[in-house]
CHARMM internal coordinates of N, CA and C (Angstrom, degrees):
IC EDIT
DIST 1 N 1 CA 1.4572
DIST 1 CA 1 C 1.5319
ANGL 1 N 1 CA 1 C 109.17
DIST 1 C 2 N 1.2913
ANGL 1 CA 1 C 2 N 115.70
DIHE 1 N 1 CA 1 C 2 N 136.83
DIST 2 N 2 CA 1.4544
ANGL 1 C 2 N 2 CA 118.63
DIHE 1 CA 1 C 2 N 2 CA -179.22
DIST 2 CA 2 C 1.5264
ANGL 2 N 2 CA 2 C 111.13
DIHE 1 C 2 N 2 CA 2 C -89.50
DIST 2 C 3 N 1.3225
ANGL 2 CA 2 C 3 N 114.77
DIHE 2 N 2 CA 2 C 3 N 177.62
DIST 3 N 3 CA 1.4588
ANGL 2 C 3 N 3 CA 120.77
DIHE 2 CA 2 C 3 N 3 CA -175.40
DIST 3 CA 3 C 1.5240
ANGL 3 N 3 CA 3 C 112.33
DIHE 2 C 3 N 3 CA 3 C -64.77
DIST 3 C 4 N 1.3249
ANGL 3 CA 3 C 4 N 116.76
DIHE 3 N 3 CA 3 C 4 N -33.52
DIST 4 N 4 CA 1.4649
ANGL 3 C 4 N 4 CA 121.07
DIHE 3 CA 3 C 4 N 4 CA -179.52
DIST 4 CA 4 C 1.5289
ANGL 4 N 4 CA 4 C 111.00
DIHE 3 C 4 N 4 CA 4 C -61.09
DIST 4 C 5 N 1.3188
ANGL 4 CA 4 C 5 N 117.10
DIHE 4 N 4 CA 4 C 5 N -40.92
DIST 5 N 5 CA 1.4667
ANGL 4 C 5 N 5 CA 121.02
DIHE 4 CA 4 C 5 N 5 CA 179.79
DIST 5 CA 5 C 1.5253
ANGL 5 N 5 CA 5 C 110.09
DIHE 4 C 5 N 5 CA 5 C -65.96
DIST 5 C 6 N 1.3299
ANGL 5 CA 5 C 6 N 117.32
DIHE 5 N 5 CA 5 C 6 N -40.33
DIST 6 N 6 CA 1.4564
ANGL 5 C 6 N 6 CA 120.11
DIHE 5 CA 5 C 6 N 6 CA 178.64
DIST 6 CA 6 C 1.5251
ANGL 6 N 6 CA 6 C 111.51
DIHE 5 C 6 N 6 CA 6 C -64.71
DIST 6 C 7 N 1.3353
ANGL 6 CA 6 C 7 N 116.87
DIHE 6 N 6 CA 6 C 7 N -37.83
DIST 7 N 7 CA 1.4646
ANGL 6 C 7 N 7 CA 119.62
DIHE 6 CA 6 C 7 N 7 CA 177.90
DIST 7 CA 7 C 1.5201
ANGL 7 N 7 CA 7 C 110.96
DIHE 6 C 7 N 7 CA 7 C -65.19
DIST 7 C 8 N 1.3258
ANGL 7 CA 7 C 8 N 116.50
DIHE 7 N 7 CA 7 C 8 N -42.88
DIST 8 N 8 CA 1.4701
ANGL 7 C 8 N 8 CA 119.80
DIHE 7 CA 7 C 8 N 8 CA 178.70
DIST 8 CA 8 C 1.5285
ANGL 8 N 8 CA 8 C 110.41
DIHE 7 C 8 N 8 CA 8 C -64.28
DIST 8 C 9 N 1.3216
ANGL 8 CA 8 C 9 N 116.60
DIHE 8 N 8 CA 8 C 9 N -42.81
DIST 9 N 9 CA 1.4594
ANGL 8 C 9 N 9 CA 120.52
DIHE 8 CA 8 C 9 N 9 CA 179.04
DIST 9 CA 9 C 1.5250
ANGL 9 N 9 CA 9 C 110.64
DIHE 8 C 9 N 9 CA 9 C -62.80
DIST 9 C 10 N 1.3134
ANGL 9 CA 9 C 10 N 116.80
DIHE 9 N 9 CA 9 C 10 N -41.76
DIST 10 N 10 CA 1.4587
ANGL 9 C 10 N 10 CA 121.34
DIHE 9 CA 9 C 10 N 10 CA 178.53
DIST 10 CA 10 C 1.5244
ANGL 10 N 10 CA 10 C 110.65
DIHE 9 C 10 N 10 CA 10 C -62.80
DIST 10 C 11 N 1.3171
ANGL 10 CA 10 C 11 N 116.73
DIHE 10 N 10 CA 10 C 11 N -41.14
DIST 11 N 11 CA 1.4633
ANGL 10 C 11 N 11 CA 120.64
DIHE 10 CA 10 C 11 N 11 CA 178.30
DIST 11 CA 11 C 1.5273
ANGL 11 N 11 CA 11 C 110.87
DIHE 10 C 11 N 11 CA 11 C -63.60
DIST 11 C 12 N 1.3130
ANGL 11 CA 11 C 12 N 117.25
DIHE 11 N 11 CA 11 C 12 N -43.58
DIST 12 N 12 CA 1.4675
ANGL 11 C 12 N 12 CA 121.33
DIHE 11 CA 11 C 12 N 12 CA 179.92
DIST 12 CA 12 C 1.5278
ANGL 12 N 12 CA 12 C 110.52
DIHE 11 C 12 N 12 CA 12 C -63.41
DIST 12 C 13 N 1.3167
ANGL 12 CA 12 C 13 N 117.00
DIHE 12 N 12 CA 12 C 13 N -43.03
DIST 13 N 13 CA 1.4654
ANGL 12 C 13 N 13 CA 120.67
DIHE 12 CA 12 C 13 N 13 CA 179.24
DIST 13 CA 13 C 1.5274
ANGL 13 N 13 CA 13 C 110.59
DIHE 12 C 13 N 13 CA 13 C -64.05
DIST 13 C 14 N 1.3277
ANGL 13 CA 13 C 14 N 116.69
DIHE 13 N 13 CA 13 C 14 N -42.32
DIST 14 N 14 CA 1.4673
ANGL 13 C 14 N 14 CA 119.49
DIHE 13 CA 13 C 14 N 14 CA 179.23
DIST 14 CA 14 C 1.5194
ANGL 14 N 14 CA 14 C 111.77
DIHE 13 C 14 N 14 CA 14 C -64.21
DIST 14 C 15 N 1.3134
ANGL 14 CA 14 C 15 N 117.46
DIHE 14 N 14 CA 14 C 15 N -40.31
DIST 15 N 15 CA 1.4666
ANGL 14 C 15 N 15 CA 120.48
DIHE 14 CA 14 C 15 N 15 CA 178.14
DIST 15 CA 15 C 1.5294
ANGL 15 N 15 CA 15 C 110.33
DIHE 14 C 15 N 15 CA 15 C -65.02
DIST 15 C 16 N 1.3193
ANGL 15 CA 15 C 16 N 117.69
DIHE 15 N 15 CA 15 C 16 N -40.89
DIST 16 N 16 CA 1.4670
ANGL 15 C 16 N 16 CA 120.31
DIHE 15 CA 15 C 16 N 16 CA 177.46
DIST 16 CA 16 C 1.5257
ANGL 16 N 16 CA 16 C 111.66
DIHE 15 C 16 N 16 CA 16 C -62.96
DIST 16 C 17 N 1.3197
ANGL 16 CA 16 C 17 N 116.96
DIHE 16 N 16 CA 16 C 17 N -40.59
DIST 17 N 17 CA 1.4620
ANGL 16 C 17 N 17 CA 120.43
DIHE 16 CA 16 C 17 N 17 CA 178.52
DIST 17 CA 17 C 1.5249
ANGL 17 N 17 CA 17 C 110.38
DIHE 16 C 17 N 17 CA 17 C -64.21
DIST 17 C 18 N 1.3342
ANGL 17 CA 17 C 18 N 117.03
DIHE 17 N 17 CA 17 C 18 N -40.43
DIST 18 N 18 CA 1.4689
ANGL 17 C 18 N 18 CA 120.58
DIHE 17 CA 17 C 18 N 18 CA 178.17
DIST 18 CA 18 C 1.5239
ANGL 18 N 18 CA 18 C 110.36
DIHE 17 C 18 N 18 CA 18 C -62.28
DIST 18 C 19 N 1.3204
ANGL 18 CA 18 C 19 N 117.37
DIHE 18 N 18 CA 18 C 19 N -44.62
DIST 19 N 19 CA 1.4667
ANGL 18 C 19 N 19 CA 120.82
DIHE 18 CA 18 C 19 N 19 CA 179.73
DIST 19 CA 19 C 1.5265
ANGL 19 N 19 CA 19 C 110.70
DIHE 18 C 19 N 19 CA 19 C -63.19
DIST 19 C 20 N 1.3082
ANGL 19 CA 19 C 20 N 116.92
DIHE 19 N 19 CA 19 C 20 N -43.33
DIST 20 N 20 CA 1.4653
ANGL 19 C 20 N 20 CA 120.61
DIHE 19 CA 19 C 20 N 20 CA 179.05
DIST 20 CA 20 C 1.5270
ANGL 20 N 20 CA 20 C 110.84
DIHE 19 C 20 N 20 CA 20 C -63.41
DIST 20 C 21 N 1.3309
ANGL 20 CA 20 C 21 N 117.28
DIHE 20 N 20 CA 20 C 21 N -41.59
DIST 21 N 21 CA 1.4677
ANGL 20 C 21 N 21 CA 120.08
DIHE 20 CA 20 C 21 N 21 CA 178.80
DIST 21 CA 21 C 1.5225
ANGL 21 N 21 CA 21 C 111.58
DIHE 20 C 21 N 21 CA 21 C -63.67
DIST 21 C 22 N 1.3233
ANGL 21 CA 21 C 22 N 116.95
DIHE 21 N 21 CA 21 C 22 N -41.52
DIST 22 N 22 CA 1.4668
ANGL 21 C 22 N 22 CA 119.91
DIHE 21 CA 21 C 22 N 22 CA 178.22
DIST 22 CA 22 C 1.5255
ANGL 22 N 22 CA 22 C 110.23
DIHE 21 C 22 N 22 CA 22 C -63.02
DIST 22 C 23 N 1.3234
ANGL 22 CA 22 C 23 N 116.76
DIHE 22 N 22 CA 22 C 23 N -44.12
DIST 23 N 23 CA 1.4678
ANGL 22 C 23 N 23 CA 119.94
DIHE 22 CA 22 C 23 N 23 CA 178.57
DIST 23 CA 23 C 1.5250
ANGL 23 N 23 CA 23 C 111.61
DIHE 22 C 23 N 23 CA 23 C -63.36
DIST 23 C 24 N 1.3356
ANGL 23 CA 23 C 24 N 116.92
DIHE 23 N 23 CA 23 C 24 N -39.27
DIST 24 N 24 CA 1.4592
ANGL 23 C 24 N 24 CA 120.08
DIHE 23 CA 23 C 24 N 24 CA 178.24
DIST 24 CA 24 C 1.5243
ANGL 24 N 24 CA 24 C 111.23
DIHE 23 C 24 N 24 CA 24 C -64.39
DIST 24 C 25 N 1.3320
ANGL 24 CA 24 C 25 N 116.75
DIHE 24 N 24 CA 24 C 25 N -40.93
DIST 25 N 25 CA 1.4663
ANGL 24 C 25 N 25 CA 119.21
DIHE 24 CA 24 C 25 N 25 CA 179.30
DIST 25 CA 25 C 1.5197
ANGL 25 N 25 CA 25 C 111.71
DIHE 24 C 25 N 25 CA 25 C -65.86
DIST 25 C 26 N 1.3239
ANGL 25 CA 25 C 26 N 116.48
DIHE 25 N 25 CA 25 C 26 N -34.91
DIST 26 N 26 CA 1.4599
ANGL 25 C 26 N 26 CA 119.87
DIHE 25 CA 25 C 26 N 26 CA -176.80
DIST 26 CA 26 C 1.5245
ANGL 26 N 26 CA 26 C 111.71
DIHE 25 C 26 N 26 CA 26 C -78.38
DIST 26 C 27 N 1.3248
ANGL 26 CA 26 C 27 N 117.34
DIHE 26 N 26 CA 26 C 27 N -45.83
DIST 27 N 27 CA 1.4597
ANGL 26 C 27 N 27 CA 120.04
DIHE 26 CA 26 C 27 N 27 CA -168.20
DIST 27 CA 27 C 1.5260
ANGL 27 N 27 CA 27 C 115.80
DIHE 26 C 27 N 27 CA 27 C -100.40
DIST 27 C 28 N 1.3155
ANGL 27 CA 27 C 28 N 118.88
DIHE 27 N 27 CA 27 C 28 N -21.03
DIST 28 N 28 CA 1.4619
ANGL 27 C 28 N 28 CA 119.12
DIHE 27 CA 27 C 28 N 28 CA -178.47
DIST 28 CA 28 C 1.5209
ANGL 28 N 28 CA 28 C 111.11
DIHE 27 C 28 N 28 CA 28 C -85.94
DIST 28 C 29 N 1.2914
ANGL 28 CA 28 C 29 N 115.38
DIHE 28 N 28 CA 28 C 29 N 138.43
DIST 29 N 29 CA 1.4629
ANGL 28 C 29 N 29 CA 121.33
DIHE 28 CA 28 C 29 N 29 CA 175.64
DIST 29 CA 29 C 1.5256
ANGL 29 N 29 CA 29 C 107.67
DIHE 28 C 29 N 29 CA 29 C -96.16
DIST 29 C 30 N 1.3366
ANGL 29 CA 29 C 30 N 115.34
DIHE 29 N 29 CA 29 C 30 N 82.15
DIST 30 N 30 CA 1.4617
ANGL 29 C 30 N 30 CA 120.11
DIHE 29 CA 29 C 30 N 30 CA -178.54
DIST 30 CA 30 C 1.5184
ANGL 30 N 30 CA 30 C 109.72
DIHE 29 C 30 N 30 CA 30 C -111.32
DIST 30 C 31 N 1.3218
ANGL 30 CA 30 C 31 N 114.66
DIHE 30 N 30 CA 30 C 31 N 167.58
DIST 31 N 31 CA 1.4573
ANGL 30 C 31 N 31 CA 118.28
DIHE 30 CA 30 C 31 N 31 CA 178.59
DIST 31 CA 31 C 1.5360
ANGL 31 N 31 CA 31 C 110.49
DIHE 30 C 31 N 31 CA 31 C -77.82
DIST 31 C 32 N 1.3022
ANGL 31 CA 31 C 32 N 115.55
DIHE 31 N 31 CA 31 C 32 N 174.46
DIST 32 N 32 CA 1.4667
ANGL 31 C 32 N 32 CA 122.23
DIHE 31 CA 31 C 32 N 32 CA -171.39
DIST 32 CA 32 C 1.5247
ANGL 32 N 32 CA 32 C 111.95
DIHE 31 C 32 N 32 CA 32 C -62.92
DIST 32 C 33 N 1.3340
ANGL 32 CA 32 C 33 N 118.22
DIHE 32 N 32 CA 32 C 33 N -40.66
DIST 33 N 33 CA 1.4601
ANGL 32 C 33 N 33 CA 121.94
DIHE 32 CA 32 C 33 N 33 CA -177.13
DIST 33 CA 33 C 1.5270
ANGL 33 N 33 CA 33 C 111.48
DIHE 32 C 33 N 33 CA 33 C -63.49
DIST 33 C 34 N 1.3199
ANGL 33 CA 33 C 34 N 117.25
DIHE 33 N 33 CA 33 C 34 N -42.72
DIST 34 N 34 CA 1.4649
ANGL 33 C 34 N 34 CA 120.30
DIHE 33 CA 33 C 34 N 34 CA 178.93
DIST 34 CA 34 C 1.5234
ANGL 34 N 34 CA 34 C 111.15
DIHE 33 C 34 N 34 CA 34 C -66.65
DIST 34 C 35 N 1.3220
ANGL 34 CA 34 C 35 N 116.87
DIHE 34 N 34 CA 34 C 35 N -35.59
DIST 35 N 35 CA 1.4634
ANGL 34 C 35 N 35 CA 119.42
DIHE 34 CA 34 C 35 N 35 CA 177.24
DIST 35 CA 35 C 1.5255
ANGL 35 N 35 CA 35 C 111.16
DIHE 34 C 35 N 35 CA 35 C -66.58
DIST 35 C 36 N 1.3246
ANGL 35 CA 35 C 36 N 117.56
DIHE 35 N 35 CA 35 C 36 N -35.11
DIST 36 N 36 CA 1.4638
ANGL 35 C 36 N 36 CA 120.73
DIHE 35 CA 35 C 36 N 36 CA 176.62
DIST 36 CA 36 C 1.5202
ANGL 36 N 36 CA 36 C 110.32
DIHE 35 C 36 N 36 CA 36 C -64.83
DIST 36 C 37 N 1.3240
ANGL 36 CA 36 C 37 N 117.63
DIHE 36 N 36 CA 36 C 37 N -41.84
DIST 37 N 37 CA 1.4670
ANGL 36 C 37 N 37 CA 121.18
DIHE 36 CA 36 C 37 N 37 CA 178.46
DIST 37 CA 37 C 1.5230
ANGL 37 N 37 CA 37 C 110.40
DIHE 36 C 37 N 37 CA 37 C -63.69
DIST 37 C 38 N 1.3215
ANGL 37 CA 37 C 38 N 117.56
DIHE 37 N 37 CA 37 C 38 N -45.01
DIST 38 N 38 CA 1.4689
ANGL 37 C 38 N 38 CA 121.21
DIHE 37 CA 37 C 38 N 38 CA 179.28
DIST 38 CA 38 C 1.5277
ANGL 38 N 38 CA 38 C 110.38
DIHE 37 C 38 N 38 CA 38 C -63.18
DIST 38 C 39 N 1.3220
ANGL 38 CA 38 C 39 N 117.39
DIHE 38 N 38 CA 38 C 39 N -41.68
DIST 39 N 39 CA 1.4661
ANGL 38 C 39 N 39 CA 120.76
DIHE 38 CA 38 C 39 N 39 CA 179.14
DIST 39 CA 39 C 1.5259
ANGL 39 N 39 CA 39 C 111.13
DIHE 38 C 39 N 39 CA 39 C -65.71
DIST 39 C 40 N 1.3227
ANGL 39 CA 39 C 40 N 117.67
DIHE 39 N 39 CA 39 C 40 N -36.21
DIST 40 N 40 CA 1.4637
ANGL 39 C 40 N 40 CA 121.02
DIHE 39 CA 39 C 40 N 40 CA 177.20
DIST 40 CA 40 C 1.5187
ANGL 40 N 40 CA 40 C 110.86
DIHE 39 C 40 N 40 CA 40 C -64.50
DIST 40 C 41 N 1.3171
ANGL 40 CA 40 C 41 N 117.29
DIHE 40 N 40 CA 40 C 41 N -44.66
DIST 41 N 41 CA 1.4681
ANGL 40 C 41 N 41 CA 121.02
DIHE 40 CA 40 C 41 N 41 CA 176.81
DIST 41 CA 41 C 1.5215
ANGL 41 N 41 CA 41 C 109.92
DIHE 40 C 41 N 41 CA 41 C -61.14
DIST 41 C 42 N 1.3136
ANGL 41 CA 41 C 42 N 116.45
DIHE 41 N 41 CA 41 C 42 N -42.35
DIST 42 N 42 CA 1.4627
ANGL 41 C 42 N 42 CA 121.29
DIHE 41 CA 41 C 42 N 42 CA 178.89
DIST 42 CA 42 C 1.5260
ANGL 42 N 42 CA 42 C 111.37
DIHE 41 C 42 N 42 CA 42 C -60.02
DIST 42 C 43 N 1.3152
ANGL 42 CA 42 C 43 N 117.61
DIHE 42 N 42 CA 42 C 43 N -46.19
DIST 43 N 43 CA 1.4652
ANGL 42 C 43 N 43 CA 121.18
DIHE 42 CA 42 C 43 N 43 CA -179.60
DIST 43 CA 43 C 1.5222
ANGL 43 N 43 CA 43 C 110.99
DIHE 42 C 43 N 43 CA 43 C -64.63
DIST 43 C 44 N 1.3265
ANGL 43 CA 43 C 44 N 117.79
DIHE 43 N 43 CA 43 C 44 N -43.00
DIST 44 N 44 CA 1.4652
ANGL 43 C 44 N 44 CA 120.41
DIHE 43 CA 43 C 44 N 44 CA -179.94
DIST 44 CA 44 C 1.5225
ANGL 44 N 44 CA 44 C 111.74
DIHE 43 C 44 N 44 CA 44 C -63.70
DIST 44 C 45 N 1.3120
ANGL 44 CA 44 C 45 N 116.98
DIHE 44 N 44 CA 44 C 45 N -40.59
DIST 45 N 45 CA 1.4652
ANGL 44 C 45 N 45 CA 119.88
DIHE 44 CA 44 C 45 N 45 CA 179.19
DIST 45 CA 45 C 1.5243
ANGL 45 N 45 CA 45 C 111.34
DIHE 44 C 45 N 45 CA 45 C -69.95
DIST 45 C 46 N 1.3214
ANGL 45 CA 45 C 46 N 117.51
DIHE 45 N 45 CA 45 C 46 N -35.81
DIST 46 N 46 CA 1.4642
ANGL 45 C 46 N 46 CA 119.69
DIHE 45 CA 45 C 46 N 46 CA 175.69
DIST 46 CA 46 C 1.5255
ANGL 46 N 46 CA 46 C 110.94
DIHE 45 C 46 N 46 CA 46 C -63.85
DIST 46 C 47 N 1.3408
ANGL 46 CA 46 C 47 N 116.99
DIHE 46 N 46 CA 46 C 47 N -39.85
DIST 47 N 47 CA 1.4629
ANGL 46 C 47 N 47 CA 119.67
DIHE 46 CA 46 C 47 N 47 CA 175.36
DIST 47 CA 47 C 1.5219
ANGL 47 N 47 CA 47 C 111.34
DIHE 46 C 47 N 47 CA 47 C -62.68
DIST 47 C 48 N 1.3149
ANGL 47 CA 47 C 48 N 116.95
DIHE 47 N 47 CA 47 C 48 N -37.65
DIST 48 N 48 CA 1.4621
ANGL 47 C 48 N 48 CA 120.71
DIHE 47 CA 47 C 48 N 48 CA 178.30
DIST 48 CA 48 C 1.5236
ANGL 48 N 48 CA 48 C 111.32
DIHE 47 C 48 N 48 CA 48 C -64.33
DIST 48 C 49 N 1.3263
ANGL 48 CA 48 C 49 N 116.62
DIHE 48 N 48 CA 48 C 49 N -41.61
DIST 49 N 49 CA 1.4699
ANGL 48 C 49 N 49 CA 120.52
DIHE 48 CA 48 C 49 N 49 CA 178.61
DIST 49 CA 49 C 1.5278
ANGL 49 N 49 CA 49 C 110.46
DIHE 48 C 49 N 49 CA 49 C -66.11
DIST 49 C 50 N 1.3306
ANGL 49 CA 49 C 50 N 116.85
DIHE 49 N 49 CA 49 C 50 N -43.76
DIST 50 N 50 CA 1.4630
ANGL 49 C 50 N 50 CA 120.04
DIHE 49 CA 49 C 50 N 50 CA 178.37
DIST 50 CA 50 C 1.5267
ANGL 50 N 50 CA 50 C 111.34
DIHE 49 C 50 N 50 CA 50 C -63.47
DIST 50 C 51 N 1.3243
ANGL 50 CA 50 C 51 N 117.02
DIHE 50 N 50 CA 50 C 51 N -37.57
DIST 51 N 51 CA 1.4586
ANGL 50 C 51 N 51 CA 121.02
DIHE 50 CA 50 C 51 N 51 CA 177.79
DIST 51 CA 51 C 1.5254
ANGL 51 N 51 CA 51 C 111.17
DIHE 50 C 51 N 51 CA 51 C -64.43
DIST 51 C 52 N 1.3237
ANGL 51 CA 51 C 52 N 116.64
DIHE 51 N 51 CA 51 C 52 N -37.08
DIST 52 N 52 CA 1.4666
ANGL 51 C 52 N 52 CA 120.64
DIHE 51 CA 51 C 52 N 52 CA 177.62
DIST 52 CA 52 C 1.5268
ANGL 52 N 52 CA 52 C 110.52
DIHE 51 C 52 N 52 CA 52 C -60.13
DIST 52 C 53 N 1.3229
ANGL 52 CA 52 C 53 N 116.64
DIHE 52 N 52 CA 52 C 53 N -46.83
DIST 53 N 53 CA 1.4619
ANGL 52 C 53 N 53 CA 119.66
DIHE 52 CA 52 C 53 N 53 CA -178.47
DIST 53 CA 53 C 1.5267
ANGL 53 N 53 CA 53 C 111.90
DIHE 52 C 53 N 53 CA 53 C -71.16
DIST 53 C 54 N 1.3372
ANGL 53 CA 53 C 54 N 117.27
DIHE 53 N 53 CA 53 C 54 N -32.00
DIST 54 N 54 CA 1.4628
ANGL 53 C 54 N 54 CA 119.92
DIHE 53 CA 53 C 54 N 54 CA 176.23
DIST 54 CA 54 C 1.5268
ANGL 54 N 54 CA 54 C 110.15
DIHE 53 C 54 N 54 CA 54 C -65.86
DIST 54 C 55 N 1.3341
ANGL 54 CA 54 C 55 N 117.05
DIHE 54 N 54 CA 54 C 55 N -43.78
DIST 55 N 55 CA 1.4635
ANGL 54 C 55 N 55 CA 120.83
DIHE 54 CA 54 C 55 N 55 CA 177.94
DIST 55 CA 55 C 1.5170
ANGL 55 N 55 CA 55 C 111.29
DIHE 54 C 55 N 55 CA 55 C -64.20
DIST 55 C 56 N 1.3117
ANGL 55 CA 55 C 56 N 116.89
DIHE 55 N 55 CA 55 C 56 N -37.51
DIST 56 N 56 CA 1.4628
ANGL 55 C 56 N 56 CA 120.78
DIHE 55 CA 55 C 56 N 56 CA 178.14
DIST 56 CA 56 C 1.5238
ANGL 56 N 56 CA 56 C 110.42
DIHE 55 C 56 N 56 CA 56 C -64.26
DIST 56 C 57 N 1.3208
ANGL 56 CA 56 C 57 N 116.73
DIHE 56 N 56 CA 56 C 57 N -40.51
DIST 57 N 57 CA 1.4660
ANGL 56 C 57 N 57 CA 121.24
DIHE 56 CA 56 C 57 N 57 CA 178.55
DIST 57 CA 57 C 1.5299
ANGL 57 N 57 CA 57 C 110.74
DIHE 56 C 57 N 57 CA 57 C -65.07
DIST 57 C 58 N 1.3211
ANGL 57 CA 57 C 58 N 117.33
DIHE 57 N 57 CA 57 C 58 N -41.80
DIST 58 N 58 CA 1.4644
ANGL 57 C 58 N 58 CA 121.40
DIHE 57 CA 57 C 58 N 58 CA 179.05
DIST 58 CA 58 C 1.5250
ANGL 58 N 58 CA 58 C 110.37
DIHE 57 C 58 N 58 CA 58 C -65.37
DIST 58 C 59 N 1.3302
ANGL 58 CA 58 C 59 N 117.20
DIHE 58 N 58 CA 58 C 59 N -40.95
DIST 59 N 59 CA 1.4654
ANGL 58 C 59 N 59 CA 120.50
DIHE 58 CA 58 C 59 N 59 CA 177.82
DIST 59 CA 59 C 1.5229
ANGL 59 N 59 CA 59 C 111.08
DIHE 58 C 59 N 59 CA 59 C -63.03
DIST 59 C 60 N 1.3161
ANGL 59 CA 59 C 60 N 117.30
DIHE 59 N 59 CA 59 C 60 N -42.81
DIST 60 N 60 CA 1.4665
ANGL 59 C 60 N 60 CA 120.49
DIHE 59 CA 59 C 60 N 60 CA 178.72
DIST 60 CA 60 C 1.5215
ANGL 60 N 60 CA 60 C 111.13
DIHE 59 C 60 N 60 CA 60 C -64.80
DIST 60 C 61 N 1.3167
ANGL 60 CA 60 C 61 N 116.82
DIHE 60 N 60 CA 60 C 61 N -39.33
DIST 61 N 61 CA 1.4588
ANGL 60 C 61 N 61 CA 120.61
DIHE 60 CA 60 C 61 N 61 CA 179.78
DIST 61 CA 61 C 1.5312
ANGL 61 N 61 CA 61 C 110.42
DIHE 60 C 61 N 61 CA 61 C -66.01
DIST 61 C 62 N 1.3341
ANGL 61 CA 61 C 62 N 117.15
DIHE 61 N 61 CA 61 C 62 N -43.28
DIST 62 N 62 CA 1.4676
ANGL 61 C 62 N 62 CA 119.89
DIHE 61 CA 61 C 62 N 62 CA 179.87
DIST 62 CA 62 C 1.5273
ANGL 62 N 62 CA 62 C 111.01
DIHE 61 C 62 N 62 CA 62 C -69.31
DIST 62 C 63 N 1.3115
ANGL 62 CA 62 C 63 N 117.36
DIHE 62 N 62 CA 62 C 63 N -32.83
DIST 63 N 63 CA 1.4605
ANGL 62 C 63 N 63 CA 121.04
DIHE 62 CA 62 C 63 N 63 CA 177.96
DIST 63 CA 63 C 1.5320
ANGL 63 N 63 CA 63 C 110.71
DIHE 62 C 63 N 63 CA 63 C -68.73
DIST 63 C 64 N 1.3182
ANGL 63 CA 63 C 64 N 117.21
DIHE 63 N 63 CA 63 C 64 N -37.24
DIST 64 N 64 CA 1.4628
ANGL 63 C 64 N 64 CA 121.28
DIHE 63 CA 63 C 64 N 64 CA -179.94
DIST 64 CA 64 C 1.5220
ANGL 64 N 64 CA 64 C 112.44
DIHE 63 C 64 N 64 CA 64 C -72.63
DIST 64 C 65 N 1.3320
ANGL 64 CA 64 C 65 N 117.73
DIHE 64 N 64 CA 64 C 65 N -26.68
DIST 65 N 65 CA 1.4583
ANGL 64 C 65 N 65 CA 120.91
DIHE 64 CA 64 C 65 N 65 CA 179.57
DIST 65 CA 65 C 1.5218
ANGL 65 N 65 CA 65 C 112.24
DIHE 64 C 65 N 65 CA 65 C -72.95
DIST 65 C 66 N 1.3107
ANGL 65 CA 65 C 66 N 117.81
DIHE 65 N 65 CA 65 C 66 N -23.95
DIST 66 N 66 CA 1.4731
ANGL 65 C 66 N 66 CA 121.08
DIHE 65 CA 65 C 66 N 66 CA -177.69
DIST 66 CA 66 C 1.4890
ANGL 66 N 66 CA 66 C 112.73
DIHE 65 C 66 N 66 CA 66 C -77.32
END
COOR INIT
IC SEED 1 N 1 CA 1 C
IC BUILD
């Protein structure tokens, strides 16, 4: 498997984790500390997804300049 497949797989896993975290925050009746942990995981995964698209944009821009 090449690097492109790993990036796509990583993106899919991160999106699934974000969806699961959102569902957990909405539907689980947990205490405040657990909600903070879930929200932290959610924020970190969202940053990872945004970083993926930022890197993709930079790669496309550098490819177009050549």
